[in-house]
FINU-807443 format. One line per 3 residues: their letters; for each residue y, x, z of N, C-alpha, C. Coordinates in steps of 0.2 Angstrom, whole numbers, plus 2048, in hexadecimal, padded with zeros to 3 digits. Example, Ala and Ser with C-alpha at 12.3 -4.5 7.8 and 13.67 -1.06 7.14 Angstrom:
2
as = 7E4:842:827:7EA:83E:827:7F0:842:827 | 7F5:840:823:7FB:844:824:800:840:827
% end
This chain:
324
mkr = 08B:34A:DF3:093:34D:DF4:092:354:DF2 | 08E:357:DF3:08F:360:DF4:08F:362:DED | 08B:35C:DE8:08C:360:DE1:090:35E:DDF
kff = 095:357:DE0:09D:357:DDF:09F:35D:DDF | 0A3:35D:DE9:0A4:363:DEA:0A2:369:DE7 | 09D:36C:DE4:09C:373:DDD:0A0:371:DD7
tll = 09C:36C:DD5:09F:36A:DCF:0A8:36C:DD0 | 0AB:36A:DD4:0B3:36A:DD4:0B4:370:DD5 | 0B1:374:DDA:0B3:37A:DD8:0B1:37E:DD3
ivl = 0AF:37F:DD0:0A9:380:DC6:0B3:37E:DC2 | 0B4:379:DC3:0BA:376:DBE:0BF:37B:DC4 | 0C1:37B:DC7:0C8:37D:DCA:0C6:387:DC9
ail = 0C0:389:DC9:0C2:38E:DC7:0C2:38F:DBE | 0BE:38A:DBC:0C1:38B:DB3:0C7:389:DB5 | 0CA:388:DB6:0D0:386:DB6:0D7:389:DB8
sit = 0D4:38E:DBB:0D7:394:DC0:0D6:398:DBA | 0D1:39A:DB5:0D0:3A0:DB3:0D5:3A1:DA9 | 0D3:396:DAB:0D9:399:DA4:0E1:399:DA5
fsa = 0E0:395:DAA:0EA:396:DAD:0EA:39E:DAE | 0E7:3A1:DAF:0E8:3A9:DB1:0E7:3AC:DAA | 0E3:3A9:DA7:0E3:3AE:D9F:0E9:3AD:D9B
hak = 0EC:3A6:D9B:0F3:3A4:D98:0FC:3A8:D9B | 0F8:3A8:DA2:0FE:3AA:DA6:0FE:3B2:DA3 | 0F9:3B5:DA0:0F8:3BA:DA0:0FA:3BF:D99
vrr = 0FB:3B8:D95:0FD:3B9:D90:105:3BC:D90 | 107:3BF:D89:10F:3C2:D8B:111:3BF:D85 | 117:3BB:D84:11B:3B9:D7C:11F:3BD:D7D
iti = 11F:3C0:D75:124:3C4:D72:129:3BF:D6C | 12E:3C1:D6B:134:3BC:D63:137:3C2:D60 | 132:3C1:D5C:135:3C7:D55:13C:3C3:D53
ata = 142:3C9:D53:147:3C3:D4C:147:3C4:D47 | 149:3C2:D43:147:3C3:D3A:14F:3C4:D36 | 14F:3C0:D32:157:3BF:D2E:155:3B7:D2E
gta = 159:3B4:D29:158:3AC:D25:152:3AB:D1F | 151:3A5:D21:14C:3A4:D1D:14B:3A3:D19 | 150:3A7:D13:14F:3A7:D0D:14C:3AC:D09
gal = 14C:3B3:D0D:149:3B9:D0D:142:3BA:D0C | 141:3C2:D0D:13B:3C1:D0E:13B:3C2:D13 | 13E:3C7:D1A:13C:3C7:D20:13A:3C1:D27
ypm = 13F:3BC:D23:13B:3B8:D28:134:3B5:D26 | 130:3B5:D20:12B:3B5:D1F:126:3B9:D22 | 12A:3C3:D22:124:3C7:D23:124:3C4:D28
gva = 12C:3C4:D2E:128:3C6:D36:124:3BE:D38 | 126:3BA:D36:121:3B5:D35:119:3B5:D36 | 118:3B9:D31:110:3BC:D31:10F:3C3:D34
mae = 114:3C6:D36:113:3C8:D3B:111:3C9:D44 | 114:3C3:D45:115:3C2:D48:10D:3BC:D4B | 109:3B9:D48:105:3B6:D47:100:3BB:D46
tit = 0FD:3C0:D43:0FB:3C8:D44:0FB:3CA:D4C | 100:3C9:D4E:102:3CC:D55:0FC:3C8:D58 | 100:3C1:D57:0FC:3BD:D5F:0F4:3BD:D5C
khv = 0F2:3BC:D54:0EA:3BD:D54:0E4:3C5:D54 | 0EB:3CB:D56:0E7:3CE:D57:0E7:3D4:D5F | 0EE:3D3:D61:0EE:3D6:D67:0EC:3CF:D6E
kgf = 0EA:3D3:D71:0E6:3CE:D77:0EE:3CE:D7C | 0EF:3CA:D82:0F2:3C8:D82:0F9:3C6:D81 | 0FA:3C9:D7A:102:3C3:D77:101:3C1:D71
aas = 107:3BF:D73:107:3B7:D6F:10F:3B7:D6A | 10F:3B7:D64:116:3B8:D63:11A:3B4:D5E | 120:3B4:D5B:123:3AD:D59:128:3B4:D57
aea = 127:3B1:D4F:132:3B2:D49:136:3AF:D4B | 13A:3B0:D4A:13E:3AB:D4B:146:3AE:D44 | 148:3A7:D41:14D:3A9:D3C:153:3AD:D3E
saa = 15A:3AF:D3E:15B:3B0:D40:165:3B4:D39 | 16A:3B6:D3D:16F:3B7:D38:16B:3C0:D36 | 167:3C0:D35:165:3C9:D37:16B:3D0:D3C
sle = 16B:3D2:D39:16C:3DC:D3D:16F:3D7:D45 | 178:3D5:D42:17A:3D8:D48:17A:3D4:D4C | 176:3CD:D4D:173:3CA:D50:16E:3CB:D53
nir = 169:3CC:D4F:163:3CF:D53:166:3D6:D57 | 169:3D9:D57:169:3E0:D5C:16F:3DF:D61 | 171:3D9:D60:174:3D5:D66:16E:3D4:D6A
nls = 16B:3CC:D67:168:3CD:D6A:161:3D2:D6C | 160:3D4:D6C:15D:3DB:D6E:15F:3DE:D74 | 166:3E0:D71:16A:3E2:D77:168:3DE:D7F
kgk = 168:3D9:D7D:169:3D4:D84:161:3D0:D85 | 15C:3D3:D81:156:3D4:D83:153:3CA:D81 | 159:3C8:D7E:157:3C2:D7B:152:3C1:D77
vdw = 14D:3C5:D73:148:3C8:D6F:146:3CE:D71 | 141:3CF:D6E:13C:3D4:D70:13A:3D8:D69 | 138:3D6:D64:13A:3DD:D5E:140:3D9:D59
gis = 144:3DA:D54:147:3DB:D51:14B:3DC:D49 | 14A:3DB:D44:14B:3DF:D40:153:3E1:D40 | 157:3E7:D3C:15D:3E8:D38:160:3EF:D34
qne = 161:3ED:D2F:164:3F1:D2A:165:3F9:D2D | 162:3FF:D2B:163:402:D2D:16A:408:D31 | 171:406:D2C:176:407:D31:179:402:D34
vaf = 177:3FD:D35:17C:3FA:D38:178:3FD:D40 | 170:3FD:D41:16F:3FE:D47:170:405:D49 | 172:409:D43:173:40F:D45:17D:40F:D48
lay = 180:40D:D47:183:40A:D48:185:408:D51 | 182:404:D53:180:400:D5A:17E:407:D5C | 178:40B:D5D:177:40E:D5E:17A:414:D62
ngm = 17D:415:D5D:183:41C:D5D:18A:41B:D5E | 18B:412:D61:192:411:D63:197:412:D5F | 195:412:D59:19C:410:D52:19D:40B:D4F
gky = 1A2:409:D4B:1A4:403:D4A:1A5:400:D4D | 1A4:3F8:D4C:1A3:3F3:D51:1A1:3F4:D57 | 19D:3F9:D57:19A:3FC:D60:19D:3FF:D62
kgk = 1A2:402:D60:1A7:408:D63:1A7:407:D69 | 1A3:40D:D6F:1A5:40B:D77:19F:404:D78 | 19D:405:D76:198:400:D76:18F:400:D76
pvk = 18D:409:D77:188:409:D71:181:404:D70 | 17D:403:D6E:178:400:D70:172:403:D71 | 171:408:D79:16D:40F:D78:164:40A:D79
clr = 165:404:D7B:15E:400:D7D:159:402:D77 | 15D:404:D70:15A:401:D6C:155:405:D68 | 14D:404:D67:148:40A:D64:143:404:D5E
slf = 146:40B:D5B:141:40B:D52:139:407:D54 | 139:406:D4F:12D:404:D50:12B:406:D4A | 130:402:D45:12F:405:D3C:133:402:D37
gtl = 132:405:D32:136:403:D2B:135:3FD:D27 | 136:3F7:D26:135:3F4:D20:137:3F6:D1B | 13A:3F0:D17:13B:3F0:D13:143:3F3:D11
isw = 145:3F3:D08:14A:3F5:D07:150:3F0:D06 | 155:3F1:D0A:15B:3ED:D08:15E:3EE:D02 | 161:3EC:CFD:165:3EE:CF9:16A:3E8:CF8
vqi = 171:3EB:CF6:177:3E9:CF7:178:3E5:CEE | 178:3DF:CEF:178:3DD:CE6:17F:3D9:CE7 | 182:3DC:CE0:18A:3D6:CE1:188:3D2:CDA
fap = 18B:3D1:CDB:189:3C7:CD8:190:3C3:CD3 | 190:3C2:CCF:197:3C0:CCB:195:3BB:CC4 | 195:3B6:CC3:195:3B3:CBD:193:3B7:CB5
ans = 190:3B5:CB1:191:3BB:CAA:197:3BB:CA6 | 19A:3B6:CA7:1A0:3B6:CA5:1A6:3B7:CA8 | 1A5:3BA:CAC:1AD:3BC:CB3:1AF:3C1:CB0
plk = 1B6:3C4:CB3:1B8:3CA:CB1:1B7:3CC:CB5 | 1B6:3CE:CBB:1B4:3D4:CBF:1B0:3D8:CBD | 1B1:3DE:CBD:1AE:3E4:CBD:1AC:3E8:CC0
sva = 1AF:3E8:CC6:1AE:3EE:CCB:1B3:3E9:CD0 | 1AF:3EB:CD7:1B1:3E9:CDE:1B9:3E9:CE1 | 1BC:3EF:CDE:1C3:3EF:CDD:1C5:3E7:CD9
dfk = 1C3:3E6:CD6:1C6:3E1:CD1:1C7:3DA:CD7 | 1C1:3DC:CDC:1C2:3D2:CE0:1CA:3D3:CE5 | 1CC:3D5:CE3:1D3:3D3:CE7:1D6:3CC:CE5
gkr = 1D6:3C7:CE9:1D8:3C2:CE8:1D3:3BC:CE9 | 1CC:3BE:CE6:1C6:3BB:CE3:1C2:3B9:CEB | 1C0:3B4:CE9:1BD:3AF:CEF:1B3:3B1:CF0
igv = 1B2:3B7:CF2:1B0:3BB:CF3:1A8:3BA:CFB | 1A3:3B7:CF7:19C:3B5:CFD:19B:3BD:CFE | 19D:3BE:D07:19D:3C2:D09:195:3C2:D10
gap = 192:3BD:D0F:18A:3BD:D12:18D:3B8:D18 | 189:3BA:D1E:189:3B5:D24:18D:3B9:D2B | 190:3B7:D2A:195:3BA:D32:191:3BC:D35
gsg = 190:3C3:D36:18E:3C8:D3D:189:3CC:D38 | 184:3C8:D34:17E:3CD:D30:17E:3D3:D2D | 179:3D6:D2D:17C:3DC:D2B:17F:3DE:D21
geq = 17D:3D7:D1D:17F:3D6:D1A:188:3D7:D19 | 189:3D3:D1E:190:3D2:D1E:194:3D9:D20 | 192:3DD:D24:193:3E3:D25:193:3E8:D20
aak = 18E:3E7:D1C:18E:3ED:D17:193:3E9:D11 | 195:3E2:D10:19A:3E0:D0C:1A0:3E1:D0D | 1A3:3E5:D16:1A8:3E6:D17:1A9:3EB:D17
kil = 1A3:3F1:D16:1A5:3F6:D14:1A6:3F8:D0F | 1A3:3F4:D07:1A6:3F8:D00:1AB:3F5:D00 | 1AD:3EF:D01:1B5:3ED:D01:1BB:3F1:D03
afy = 1B7:3F4:D09:1BD:3F9:D0C:1BD:3FE:D09 | 1B8:400:D06:1B8:408:D03:1BD:405:CFB | 1BC:3FF:CF7:1C1:3FF:CF4:1C6:3FC:CF5
gln = 1CA:3FC:CFC:1D1:3FD:CFE:1D1:3F4:CFF | 1CD:3F2:D00:1CC:3EC:D01:1C9:3E8:D09 | 1CC:3DF:D09:1CB:3E0:D12:1CA:3D8:D11
ykt = 1C9:3D7:D15:1C9:3CE:D18:1CC:3C7:D16 | 1D3:3CE:D15:1DA:3CA:D15:1DC:3CC:D0D | 1D9:3D0:D09:1DA:3D2:D00:1D6:3CE:CFE
vka = 1D0:3CB:D00:1CC:3C7:CFC:1CC:3C3:CFD | 1C6:3BC:CFC:1C8:3B5:D01:1BF:3B7:D04 | 1BE:3B8:D09:1B8:3BA:D0B:1B7:3B1:D0F
efm = 1AF:3B1:D0A:1AB:3AA:D0C:1A7:3AE:D10 | 1A4:3A8:D15:1A0:3AC:D1A:199:3A7:D19 | 195:3A9:D17:190:3A3:D13:188:3A6:D16
snp = 183:3A3:D17:17C:3A2:D15:17C:3A6:D0F | 176:3AA:D0E:175:3AC:D06:173:3A6:D00 | 16F:3A0:D05:16E:39C:D01:177:397:CFD
dmv = 17A:396:D01:17F:396:CFF:185:396:CFA | 182:3A0:CFC:187:3A2:CF6:183:3A4:CF0 | 17E:3A2:CEF:17A:3A1:CE7:17E:39A:CE8
sal = 17E:396:CE9:17E:38E:CE8:188:38E:CE5 | 18C:391:CE8:194:392:CE9:192:395:CE3 | 18E:39C:CE0:192:39F:CDB:18F:39B:CD5
kdg = 18B:395:CD5:187:392:CD0:18E:38D:CD1 | 18F:38C:CD6:195:386:CD4:19B:387:CD0 | 19D:38F:CD3:1A5:391:CD1:1A8:390:CD8
tld = 1A7:390:CDF:1AB:391:CE3:1AC:398:CE4 | 1A8:39B:CE2:1A8:3A1:CE4:1A9:3A7:CDC | 1A9:3AB:CDE:1B0:3AF:CD8:1A7:3B6:CD7
afi = 1A8:3B8:CDE:1A1:3BD:CDE:19E:3BD:CE5 | 198:3C0:CE6:197:3C2:CED:193:3C6:CED | 193:3C9:CF3:18F:3D0:CF6:188:3CF:CFA
ith = 182:3D1:CF9:17E:3CD:CFD:179:3D2:D00 | 175:3D5:D05:172:3DA:D05:16B:3D7:D06 | 166:3D8:D02:161:3D4:D02:15B:3DB:CFE
plk = 152:3D7:D00:150:3DB:CF9:151:3D9:CF1 | 14E:3DB:CED:14F:3D9:CE8:14B:3D2:CE5 | 14A:3D1:CE1:148:3CA:CDF:148:3C6:CE4
saa = 149:3C5:CEB:149:3C1:CEE:149:3B8:CED | 147:3B4:CF0:149:3AF:CEC:14C:3AA:CEC | 151:3AA:CEF:159:3AB:CEE:15A:3AC:CE7
lld = 159:3B3:CE7:15D:3B7:CE3:159:3B5:CD9 | 154:3B2:CDC:151:3B3:CD6:154:3AA:CD4 | 153:3A5:CDA:158:39F:CD8:15E:3A0:CD3
ltt = 160:3A4:CD5:169:3A4:CD1:166:3A7:CCB | 163:3AD:CCA:163:3B2:CC4:15E:3AD:CBF | 15C:3A8:CC1:157:3A5:CBC:15A:39F:CBA
tfk = 15E:399:CBE:161:395:CBC:168:398:CBB | 16E:39B:CBA:175:39D:CB9:174:3A6:CB7 | 179:3A6:CB0:17A:3AB:CAE:17D:3B0:CB4
vkm = 17C:3B5:CB4:180:3B9:CB9:182:3C3:CB6 | 186:3C6:CB8:185:3CD:CB7:185:3CF:CC0 | 183:3D7:CC0:184:3DA:CC5:18A:3E0:CC7
igi = 18C:3E1:CCC:191:3E4:CCC:18E:3EA:CD0 | 18F:3F3:CCC:18B:3F6:CD1:191:3FC:CD7 | 18F:401:CD9:192:403:CDE:18F:40B:CDC
ddp = 193:411:CDA:190:415:CD4:193:41B:CD7 | 199:41B:CDC:19E:420:CDD:19C:425:CE0 | 19B:42A:CE1:197:42C:CE7:19C:430:CED
gfy = 1A0:42E:CEE:1A6:42B:CF4:1A3:428:CFA | 1A1:421:CF5:19D:41C:CF8:199:41D:CFE | 192:424:CFC:18E:426:CFE:18E:42B:D03
kky = 195:42D:D01:197:434:D05:19B:432:D0B | 19C:42D:D0B:1A1:429:D11:19C:423:D15 | 198:422:D11:192:41E:D17:18B:41F:D16
pyf = 189:425:D18:184:428:D16:17A:426:D18 | 17F:421:D1C:176:41E:D1E:174:41B:D18 | 17A:418:D12:178:413:D0E:174:41B:D08
tkr = 172:417:D04:16D:41A:CFE:16D:41A:CF7 | 171:41C:CF2:172:419:CEA:16B:417:CE7 | 16B:40F:CE5:162:414:CE4:164:40A:CDC
yip = 161:40D:CD8:163:407:CCF:15E:402:CD2 | 162:3FD:CD1:15D:3F7:CD1:15C:3F5:CC9 | 155:3F7:CC5:150:3F8:CC0:155:3F1:CBA
agv = 155:3F5:CB5:157:3ED:CAF:151:3E9:CB1 | 152:3E3:CB0:14E:3DD:CAF:14B:3DD:CB4 | 14E:3E1:CBC:14A:3DC:CBF:14E:3D4:CC1
yrn = 156:3D4:CBE:157:3CD:CBC:15A:3CB:CB7 | 159:3C4:CB4:15B:3BF:CAF:163:3C3:CAB | 162:3C6:CA6:169:3C6:CA5:16B:3CF:CA9
vnk = 168:3D2:CAC:16B:3D9:CAC:166:3E0:CA9 | 169:3E1:CA5:167:3E4:C9F:166:3EC:CA1 | 169:3ED:CA5:16B:3F6:CA8:169:3F5:CAD
pvp = 168:3FC:CAF:167:3FE:CB9:16F:3FC:CBA | 16F:3FB:CC0:174:3F9:CC3:175:3FD:CCC | 179:404:CCC:177:406:CD0:17B:404:CD6
tpt = 176:403:CDC:17A:3FF:CE5:177:404:CEA | 17A:403:CEF:178:406:CF6:173:403:CF8 | 16E:404:CFA:168:404:CFC:166:405:D06
srv = 163:401:D09:165:402:D12:15C:400:D14 | 15A:404:D17:152:402:D19:155:3FB:D20 | 151:3F7:D20:151:3F5:D25:14A:3F3:D29
vmy = 14B:3F5:D30:147:3F8:D32:143:3F1:D3A | 141:3F3:D3C:13E:3EE:D44:13F:3F4:D47 | 144:3EF:D4C:145:3F3:D54:142:3F1:D59
ttt = 143:3F3:D60:140:3EF:D66:146:3F2:D69 | 144:3EE:D71:14B:3F2:D74:148:3F4:D7D | 149:3F8:D80:146:3FA:D86:149:3F4:D89
kan = 14B:3EF:D88:14C:3E7:D8D:147:3E4:D8E | 143:3E5:D86:13B:3E2:D88:135:3E3:D8A | 139:3E7:D8D:132:3EA:D95:12B:3EA:D91
lst = 12B:3EF:D8A:123:3EE:D87:123:3F5:D87 | 11D:3F7:D8E:11A:3FE:D8D:11A:403:D87 | 115:409:D8A:113:40D:D82:110:409:D83
ddl = 108:407:D86:103:404:D84:102:3FE:D7E | 108:3F9:D84:108:3F4:D7E:10A:3F6:D76 | 110:3F8:D76:115:3FB:D6E:10E:3FC:D6B
yrl = 10B:402:D6D:104:406:D6D:0FF:400:D68 | 0FE:3FA:D6A:0F9:3F6:D6C:0FE:3F3:D65 | 103:3EE:D66:107:3EB:D61:106:3F0:D5A
lka = 108:3F3:D5A:10A:3F7:D54:103:3F9:D4E | 0FD:3FC:D54:0F6:3FC:D52:0F3:3F8:D4F | 0F4:3EF:D51:0F2:3E9:D4E:0F9:3E7:D49
iwe = 0FE:3E9:D48:103:3EA:D44:0FF:3ED:D3D | 0FD:3F3:D3B:0FB:3F6:D37:0F5:3F7:D34 | 0F1:3F6:D3B:0EA:3F4:D37:0E9:3EF:D35
nss = 0ED:3E8:D37:0ED:3E3:D33:0F3:3E2:D2D | 0F5:3E8:D2C:0FA:3E5:D24:0FE:3E2:D22 | 0F3:3E0:D1F:0F5:3DB:D19:0F6:3D4:D1A
ewv = 0F5:3D2:D22:0F7:3CE:D21:0FD:3CC:D25 | 105:3D2:D22:109:3CF:D23:10E:3D0:D1C | 10B:3D5:D19:10F:3DA:D15:10F:3D7:D0E
nth = 109:3D0:D0D:109:3CC:D09:10E:3C8:D06 | 113:3C9:D0D:119:3C1:D0C:11C:3C4:D06 | 11C:3C6:D02:123:3CB:D00:122:3D0:CFC
aav = 122:3D0:CF6:122:3D6:CF1:127:3DD:CF2 | 12C:3DA:CF3:132:3E1:CF9:12E:3E4:CFF | 12A:3DD:D03:127:3E0:D08:121:3E5:D08
kky = 11E:3E2:D01:116:3E6:D00:117:3EC:CFE | 11E:3ED:CFA:11E:3F4:CF8:123:3F7:CFC | 128:3F7:D00:12B:3FA:D04:127:3FF:D0B
ttl = 125:3F6:D0B:121:3F9:D14:11C:3FA:D14 | 11B:401:D15:114:405:D16:113:406:D1C | 10C:409:D1F:10B:40F:D24:10F:416:D24
kda = 10C:419:D1E:10F:41C:D1A:118:420:D1C | 11D:41B:D1A:120:41B:D1C:124:418:D1E | 123:416:D24:123:412:D2A:12A:417:D2E
ikg = 12A:41D:D2F:12F:420:D34:135:421:D2F | 134:421:D2B:138:425:D22:13C:421:D24 | 143:424:D24:14A:424:D25:14C:41F:D2B
lni = 148:422:D31:14C:41E:D38:14F:425:D39 | 153:421:D3E:159:425:D41:15B:422:D48 | 155:41D:D4B:157:41D:D51:150:41F:D56
plh = 14F:41F:D5B:14B:424:D5F:146:41F:D5E | 13F:41F:D5C:139:420:D5D:137:419:D65 | 136:415:D66:132:410:D6D:12D:416:D70
pga = 12A:418:D76:125:41E:D76:11E:41C:D72 | 11D:414:D73:118:411:D6F:114:412:D69 | 11A:413:D65:11C:414:D5F:11B:41C:D5E
vky = 11C:41F:D61:11C:427:D5F:117:428:D64 | 111:424:D68:10A:425:D67:105:423:D62 | 108:41E:D5E:102:41B:D59:107:41E:D54
yke = 10A:421:D53:10B:425:D4A:108:42D:D4D | 10A:430:D52:106:436:D54:0FF:438:D51 | 0F9:42E:D54:0F4:42D:D57:0F2:42F:D4E
kgf = 0FA:42C:D49:0F6:42A:D3F:0F5:431:D3F | 0FB:438:D43:0FA:43C:D3F:103:440:D3C | 107:439:D3D:10E:43C:D3C:10E:440:D40
kip = 114:446:D3D:119:44A:D40:120:447:D41 | 121:445:D47:127:440:D4B:12D:447:D4B | 131:444:D45:138:449:D46:13C:447:D4B
ahl = 13F:44C:D52:140:44E:D56:146:448:D58 | 149:445:D52:14E:441:D57:14C:43B:D56 | 148:43A:D54:143:432:D56:13F:434:D5E
iik = 140:438:D61:13B:438:D68:140:437:D6D | 141:432:D71:145:435:D79:141:43A:D7A | 148:43C:D7F:147:442:D84:147:440:D8A
% end
């Protein structure tokens, strides 16, 4: 009888230890973008890296409508990390544009990822030569609330257009590709890495042309965009460089996530010390997401845990990235 009782105590002790270990696991969610791009697989692999290497944490990634949805969910504490295009987060943090009077001051930067390129496609035989020609045309502008849709709105506005003067179609990126192919769109504006799966599908099966944005006035009005050139030959039938706006896609957290300085330090340390596990998910991620460029182009303060990590790595942290 005593032996059975002793055995029972051992079993209960093991169960208690197991339960306590599981109870101490902190689960975090990383919000990314649509599944057709580079950001979702990057987020999935990043979550796996955290779960594998950071004791006491288990992470998962989720697809989303990207920037605006992610910032909204970050501000409400529904996700712990989330990506956003630099310009959308800038407006949110500073209470500008659609965030006027409602600044999202809880945002904190973690690191920059890939470069997001505005890319404007039309059929190769289209008479459209400039965004100014889009008046009255059926134009894909991306998923409602996405960073791409916000960029499309700014681009149209610069050329004196809006959703009343063009026939705006709010569609996912794969749907815009299909619609251009079948003729239900005249053009679309997309914010994506170069050579993403959706755009390679379009350009290898359908003849396209690209419409650039070269006007210096655009970049003066929207200084958080940088003009870069899409290289000739990146896509079939695109035979000369195309000037276009770009921005950085940044990973953010929020004070609502309740991640301590030590928590965030350990998460970033694992992310960067095992970066080969997640940067190889897409060529654009591998090219632009590096530790040496981690804080380049950021304009929202870093989380204190990020400041601690980057200082340890020898970074000189700009004053505007440190919370006073």
